[in-house]
C-alpha positions in Angstrom: 63.7 88.3 90.0 63.3 86.9 93.5 65.5 84.1 94.8 63.6 82.0 97.3 65.4 80.7 100.5 64.4 77.1 99.9 65.7 77.1 96.3 69.0 78.8 97.3 69.5 76.5 100.3 68.9 73.5 98.0 71.5 74.8 95.6 74.2 75.3 98.3 73.4 72.0 100.0 73.6 70.1 96.7 77.0 71.6 95.8 78.4 71.0 99.3 77.2 67.4 99.3 78.7 66.8 95.8 82.0 68.2 97.1 82.0 66.2 100.4 81.2 63.0 98.5 84.1 63.5 96.2 86.4 64.2 99.1 85.4 61.0 100.8 86.3 59.2 97.6 89.8 60.6 98.0 90.0 59.8 101.7 92.7 57.2 102.4 91.4 54.0 104.1 94.4 52.4 105.7 93.3 51.1 109.1 96.1 50.7 111.6 98.4 53.2 109.7 97.9 56.5 111.5 100.3 58.3 109.2 97.9 58.1 106.2 94.5 56.8 107.4 91.9 59.5 107.1 93.7 62.1 104.9 92.8 63.1 101.4 95.1 62.2 98.6 95.2 65.0 96.0 94.7 63.9 92.4 96.6 66.9 91.0 99.5 67.1 93.4 99.8 63.4 94.2 100.3 64.3 97.9 98.4 64.8 101.1 97.8 68.4 101.7 98.4 69.1 105.4 95.4 71.4 105.7 92.9 68.7 104.6 91.6 68.2 108.1 89.9 71.6 107.8 87.2 69.6 106.1 86.1 68.4 109.6 83.6 71.3 109.6 81.8 70.6 106.3 81.7 66.9 107.0 80.1 67.5 110.3 77.6 69.9 108.7 76.6 67.2 106.1 76.4 64.6 108.9 73.9 66.7 110.8 71.8 67.6 107.7 71.7 64.1 106.2 72.0 61.8 109.1 74.4 59.7 107.1 77.1 58.3 109.3 79.7 58.3 106.4 80.2 62.1 106.9 80.6 61.7 110.7 83.1 58.9 110.2 85.0 61.0 107.6 85.2 63.9 110.1 86.5 61.7 112.9 89.1 60.2 110.7 90.2 63.6 109.6 90.6 64.7 113.2 92.7 61.7 114.1 94.9 62.2 111.0 95.4 65.8 112.0 97.6 64.6 114.8 100.3 64.2 112.2 100.4 67.9 111.7 100.1 69.0 115.3 103.4 70.2 116.9 104.3 70.1 120.6 103.9 73.9 120.9 100.2 73.7 119.7 100.9 74.9 116.1 99.9 73.0 113.0 102.2 72.4 110.1 101.0 73.5 106.7 102.3 70.3 105.2 104.6 67.4 106.0 107.5 69.2 104.4 106.6 72.8 105.4 107.6 74.6 108.6 104.8 77.2 108.3 102.4 77.2 111.3 100.3 80.2 110.5 97.6 78.0 109.0 96.8 76.9 112.6 94.3 79.8 112.5 92.2 78.1 109.8 92.1 74.7 111.4 91.1 76.3 114.7 88.2 78.2 113.2 87.0 75.1 111.3 87.2 73.0 114.5 85.4 75.7 116.5 82.6 75.9 114.0 82.3 72.1 113.8 81.9 72.0 117.6 79.7 75.0 117.9 77.1 74.0 115.3 77.4 70.2 115.3 79.2 69.1 118.5 76.1 67.4 119.7 76.8 64.6 117.2 79.9 63.6 119.2 80.0 61.4 122.3 81.5 63.0 125.5 85.0 61.5 125.2 85.3 62.5 121.5 84.1 66.0 122.1 86.5 66.5 125.0 89.4 65.3 122.8 88.4 67.8 120.0 88.1 70.7 122.5 91.4 69.8 124.1 93.2 70.1 120.7 91.3 73.3 120.0 92.5 74.8 123.3 96.1 73.9 122.5 95.8 75.6 119.1 94.1 78.6 120.7 97.0 79.1 123.1 99.4 79.0 120.2 97.4 81.6 118.3 97.2 83.8 121.3 101.0 83.8 121.9 102.4 83.5 118.4 100.1 84.9 115.8 100.4 88.5 116.8 101.5 91.7 115.1 105.3 91.5 114.5 105.1 87.9 113.2 106.7 88.0 109.7 103.6 87.3 107.5 101.0 88.8 105.4 98.1 90.7 106.9 95.4 88.1 106.2 96.8 86.1 109.2 96.2 89.0 111.5 92.7 89.5 110.1 91.8 85.8 110.5 93.3 85.6 113.9 91.1 88.5 115.0 88.2 86.3 114.0 89.6 83.2 115.7 90.4 85.0 119.0 86.9 86.6 119.0 85.3 83.2 118.5 87.6 81.3 120.9 87.4 84.0 123.6 83.7 83.5 123.7 83.9 79.7 123.4 86.5 79.2 126.2 85.5 82.3 128.2 89.0 83.8 127.8 89.2 87.5 128.2 92.8 87.5 127.1 91.8 86.0 123.7 89.1 88.6 123.3 91.6 91.4 124.1 93.9 90.2 121.4 90.9 90.1 119.0 90.2 93.7 119.7 93.9 94.6 119.2 94.2 92.8 115.9 90.9 94.3 114.6 92.2 97.8 115.4 95.4 97.1 113.7 93.6 96.0 110.5 91.4 99.1 110.7 94.5 101.1 110.0 95.1 99.3 106.7 92.3 100.7 104.5 93.2 103.0 101.6 91.2 106.1 100.6 89.3 103.9 98.2 88.6 101.5 101.1 90.8 98.7 99.7 92.4 96.6 102.4 96.2 96.5 102.1 99.0 94.6 103.7 99.0 91.4 101.5 102.7 91.5 101.0 106.0 92.2 102.8 106.5 94.6 104.4 102.9 94.9 105.3 103.1 98.7 105.5 105.5 99.1 102.6 105.0 101.8 100.1 106.5 101.7 96.6 108.2 104.5 94.7 104.7 105.2 93.2 103.0 105.1 96.6 101.4 101.8 96.0 100.6 99.3 98.7 100.3 95.5 98.9 96.7 94.6 97.8 95.3 91.3 96.7 91.9 92.7 95.9 90.1 89.8 94.3 91.9 87.0 96.1 92.9 87.0 99.8 91.0 90.2 100.6 87.6 89.1 99.5 87.9 85.4 100.4 89.9 85.5 103.6 90.6 88.8 105.3 87.4 90.8 104.9 85.0 87.9 105.8 87.1 87.3 108.9 87.2 91.0 109.9 83.5 91.4 109.5 82.8 88.3 111.6 85.3 89.4 114.3 83.6 92.8 114.5 80.2 91.1 114.7 81.3 88.7 117.5 82.9 91.6 119.4 80.0 94.0 119.0 82.4 96.6 117.5 80.0 98.6 115.3 82.6 101.1 114.3 84.9 98.4 112.9 82.0 96.5 111.3 80.9 99.7 109.5 84.4 100.3 108.2 84.9 96.7 107.0 81.4 96.6 105.4 82.3 99.7 103.4 85.6 98.1 102.4 83.9 94.9 101.3 81.4 97.0 99.3 84.4 98.7 97.6 85.9 95.3 96.8 82.6 94.1 95.3 83.2 96.6 92.6 85.9 94.3 91.4 83.5 91.4 90.8 82.9 90.9 87.1 79.3 90.4 85.9 79.8 86.6 85.6 80.6 86.3 89.3 84.4 86.2 88.9 86.7 88.1 91.2 89.0 90.3 89.0 92.4 89.7 90.6 94.5 90.3 87.4 96.5 92.9 89.3 96.6 91.5 92.9 99.9 90.9 94.7 99.1 87.2 95.0 97.7 86.8 91.5 99.8 83.7 91.1 97.1 81.9 93.0 94.2 83.5 91.0 91.6 80.9 90.0 89.1 83.4 88.4 86.5 82.4 91.0 88.8 83.4 93.8 92.1 82.1 95.2 93.5 78.6 95.4 93.8 78.1 99.2 91.5 80.7 100.8 88.1 79.9 102.2 85.6 81.8 100.0 83.2 84.8 100.3 79.7 83.4 100.3 79.0 83.1 104.1 79.8 86.7 104.9 78.4 88.2 101.7 75.1 86.5 102.4 75.1 87.8 105.9 75.8 91.3 104.8 73.2 90.9 102.1 70.4 91.0 104.7 71.0 94.8 104.7 72.4 95.4 101.2 71.2 92.9 98.6 74.2 93.7 96.3 76.3 91.5 98.7 73.9 88.6 98.3 73.9 89.1 94.6 77.7 88.9 94.6 77.6 85.7 96.7 75.1 84.1 94.4 77.0 84.8 91.2 80.3 83.6 92.7 78.5 80.4 93.9 77.3 79.7 90.4 80.9 80.1 89.1 81.9 77.4 91.6 79.2 75.2 90.0 80.6 75.9 86.5 84.1 74.9 87.6 83.0 71.8 89.4 83.5 68.4 87.7 83.3 64.9 89.1 82.5 66.5 92.5 85.7 68.6 92.8 86.3 72.4 92.3 88.8 72.9 89.5 91.3 75.8 89.6 90.0 77.5 86.6 87.4 77.5 83.8 89.4 75.4 81.3 91.2 73.0 83.6 88.8 70.2 83.0 88.7 70.8 79.2 92.4 70.9 79.0 92.8 67.6 80.8 94.2 69.0 84.1 93.4 67.4 87.4 91.6 69.2 90.3 93.7 70.0 93.4 91.7 68.9 96.4 92.8 72.0 98.3 90.2 74.1 96.5 87.4 71.9 97.5 88.1 71.3 101.1 88.8 75.0 101.7 85.8 76.3 100.0 83.5 73.6 101.4 83.9 75.3 104.8 82.3 78.5 103.6 79.3 76.6 102.1 78.8 74.8 105.4 78.8 78.3 107.1 76.2 79.5 104.7 73.9 76.6 105.6 74.5 77.0 109.4 74.0 80.8 109.4 70.8 80.5 107.4 69.6 81.9 104.1 66.7 84.1 103.1 64.6 85.3 100.2 66.1 88.3 98.2 65.5 90.2 95.1 68.2 90.0 92.4 70.0 93.4 91.9 72.7 94.6 89.5 76.3 94.4 90.5 78.4 97.6 90.3 80.2 96.1 87.3 76.9 95.6 85.5 76.3 99.4 85.3 79.8 100.9 85.6 80.8 103.0 82.6 83.7 105.3 82.1 87.1 105.1 83.8 88.5 105.1 87.3 92.1 105.2 88.6 93.2 103.3 91.7 96.5 105.0 92.7 97.1 102.4 95.5 97.7 99.9 92.6 98.4 102.4 89.8 95.7 100.7 87.8 93.0 102.2 85.4 89.7 100.4 85.2 87.7 101.0 82.0 84.1 100.2 81.0 82.5 101.0 77.6 79.3 99.3 76.7 79.8 95.6 77.0 83.5 95.8 77.7 85.5 95.9 81.0 89.2 96.4 81.1 92.2 96.9 83.4 95.5 98.6 82.5 98.2 98.5 85.1 101.6 99.8 86.1 101.4 98.4 89.6 104.9 98.3 91.2 104.6 96.4 94.5 107.3 93.7 94.3 105.7 90.5 95.8 107.7 87.9 93.8 109.7 87.4 90.7 107.4 87.1 87.7 104.4 88.2 89.8 101.6 90.6 88.7 101.8 92.5 85.4 103.0 96.0 85.2 104.4 98.3 82.5 101.1 99.5 81.3 99.9 96.0 80.5 96.3 95.2 79.6 95.8 92.7 82.4 92.1 92.1 81.8 89.6 92.5 79.0 86.1 91.2 79.4 83.0 91.2 77.2 79.4 90.5 78.3 78.8 88.1 75.4 81.8 85.8 76.1 83.3 86.7 79.5 87.1 87.0 79.6 88.9 87.9 76.5 92.2 88.6 78.1 93.0 87.5 81.7 96.6 87.8 82.9 97.6 86.4 86.3 101.3 86.1 87.2 103.3 87.0 84.2 105.6 83.9 84.7 104.2 80.8 86.3 106.4 79.5 89.0 106.0 77.3 92.1 106.2 80.2 94.5 104.2 78.2 97.1 105.3 74.7 96.2 102.7 73.1 98.5 99.8 75.3 97.3 100.2 75.1 93.5 100.2 72.5 90.8 102.0 71.7 87.6 100.7 70.8 84.1 102.1 67.8 82.2 101.5 69.7 79.0 104.5 71.9 79.2 104.7 72.8 75.6 101.4 74.7 75.7 101.9 76.2 79.2 102.9 79.8 78.6 102.2 83.3 80.0 98.8 84.8 79.2 100.0 88.4 79.8 99.8 90.6 76.7 103.3 92.2 76.3 106.0 93.7 74.1 108.8 91.2 74.3 112.1 90.3 72.8 114.8 87.7 73.4 118.5 88.7 73.2 121.4 86.3 73.9 118.9 83.9 75.4 117.5 86.4 77.9 113.9 87.7 77.7 113.0 91.4 78.1 109.5 92.7 78.3 107.6 95.9 78.9 105.3 94.1 81.3 108.2 93.9 83.8 108.7 97.6 84.0 107.7 98.9 87.4 108.8 102.3 86.4 106.3 102.7 83.6 104.0 105.7 83.6 100.4 106.1 82.4 98.0 108.9 81.5 94.4 108.5 80.7 91.5 110.6 79.2 88.2 110.3 77.4 88.5 111.7 73.9 87.1 111.2 70.4 84.4 108.8 71.7 86.9 106.4 73.4 88.4 105.7 76.8 92.1 106.1 76.3 95.2 105.1 78.3 98.7 105.9 77.2 101.7 104.0 78.8 105.4 104.8 78.4 107.6 101.8 79.4 111.0 100.3 78.9 112.0 96.7 78.1 113.1 95.1 81.4 114.1 91.7 82.8 112.0 89.9 85.4 113.8 91.8 88.2 112.8 95.2 86.6 116.3 96.0 85.3 116.3 97.9 82.0 118.0 96.3 79.0 121.1 98.1 77.6 120.4 100.3 74.6 117.2 101.9 73.5 114.4 99.7 75.0 111.9 102.5 75.2 108.4 101.5 74.1 104.8 102.8 74.3 101.3 101.5 74.3 98.0 103.3 73.5 94.7 101.7 74.3 91.4 103.0 73.0 88.2 101.3 74.2 84.8 102.0 72.6 81.5 100.1 72.7 82.6 98.2 69.6 86.2 97.3 70.1 89.5 97.5 72.0 92.2 99.1 69.9 95.9 98.6 71.0 98.6 100.6 69.3 102.3 100.4 70.2 105.7 101.4 69.2 109.3 100.3 69.9 112.6 101.9 69.1 114.2 101.4 65.8 117.0 99.6 67.6 114.8 96.7 68.6 112.1 96.8 65.9 113.4 93.8 64.2 113.6 91.7 67.4 110.5 92.8 69.3 107.1 91.2 69.1 103.7 92.1 70.6 102.4 88.9 72.2 98.6 88.8 72.6 97.0 85.7 74.2 93.2 85.6 73.6 91.2 83.4 75.9 87.8 83.9 74.2 87.0 81.7 71.2 84.6 84.2 69.8 87.0 87.1 69.9 88.7 88.3 66.8 92.0 90.0 66.3 92.7 92.3 63.3 96.2 93.6 62.6 96.0 97.1 61.2 99.7 98.0 61.4 102.6 95.6 61.5 102.2 92.0 60.6 100.9 88.8 62.2 103.7 86.3 62.7 102.4 82.9 61.6 99.1 81.5 62.8 97.9 81.9 66.4 99.1 78.9 68.5 97.0 77.1 71.2 98.2 77.6 74.7 97.1 77.2 78.3 98.1 78.6 81.7 97.1 77.1 85.1 96.9 80.6 86.5 94.1 81.7 86.1 93.2 78.5 84.2 92.4 79.5 80.6 93.1 78.0 77.2 94.0 80.6 74.7 95.3 81.4 71.3 98.6 83.3 71.2 98.9 86.0 68.5 102.4 87.4 67.8 102.5 90.7 66.0 105.7 92.1 64.4 106.2 95.9 64.3 106.5 97.6 60.9 109.6 99.3 59.6 108.9 102.3 61.9 108.6 100.1 64.9 104.9 100.5 65.1 102.0 98.0 65.4 98.2 98.2 65.9 95.6 95.6 66.6 91.8 95.7 67.0 90.0 93.2 69.2 86.3 92.6 68.7 83.8 89.9 69.7 81.4 88.3 67.4 
């Protein structure tokens, strides 16, 4: 099937216009009050997100393409409001109650792109004012956002891009020199499987298992790799560009057939939205650019774009598939961040291309990623991840312990989708809360018990070990784990447990066992997010009827099954899809 440029351009333009129109409806109109006038008020968080003036760029793009002054007016008001976040040293605050300035890099790139592509819409005085602020931010980035600053690697990747762009814009060789240095630094953060690491602290940290900090389906694909590829293009560094294209191609293997980024095991999975990450910029612009040479990139961009469309309601991009249906509100952050990448798609230009399969369409068998101690399985219509990843990013972060963090079927999409094992406001300015607290529970499958008011689970065990093989017509993973608390400490007594997974074209079979000491306390908790999935208990017993639940991260409604072990401490369930 061939996708025509005009059709694709219309699709991107329509979604961007829908988003921008909704953002304008959220824009505060309070003339004479510079503290609030021009900012966006977030319906989910009931606050102004300090990064909202990043939307200058998409508003300018829409103004240029439509000739409608409302977009130009919105952009100018956003710029004026941004003065509230600008510090005397040239950095930008993340929010009114946040000291973090690293996000200056995102606003600088957005303002640069607005000026580069659409600056002709501004009068001379206004353009000079915009460029003056951009110069101030650029100097801050050049002196402050350098290797050694305590942050995750995505900031060095994005500043490589910013310095490459701004070095050319302002004819500053010192900016360009820093861009080369940051690009080289990032080149040394690719694993043998070409995954980009450093999305955690310490950036170069190695765990007892040799794992590194990787946010494969979140920050890597939506922030770092697009920036690194763009930086290499701007600098004419073919060696770096080739390496980062190969890395992006390796990451595309983690896109599911429905266009979702599988980030069920990423370090920053607490911000997983199924289509990407809550506050990053998106993948489309760079994937479409790379797709000129390799159409699998363009295919990935298209599928992810259509997932945006599925999750857009009333003009805003919701943080997950079921947010709208569950009655949650949309955080404006998703929309104004991802609007930038759609503007870039339109400004860089699209093209005709032939649809091609994604790697996940055809992948069959099993593959181990030692840098995340994760097995990826594919049998017929099924895709699955089993993980014992042990990089400590945050309390209650990604799953471990041999947990089944993802199960996907071609007929219904996600069946199991675990993000952070315990939802918490780790980034209070970048997450939201649900008012429906009774239903808001973890969607991670796990063996769990509560003793003296304290929870213990196998999914907390960073010391778990796994083996895998293909035998008797099934893909098999065996995990040995121990019941631990959320800081990975083992419970007293015999908390040893084991899980066996067997994936065939027909079903996923999960068998487990716990010690006799805990068999009367432990449960296997199995949240199922697909309405057409069926769970059959073949050993042990189902405890009551499955209860409805929801989790903001990654945004699915589910049914929670609880399975009790038998007298020998054993249980077994079979998951099928109608």
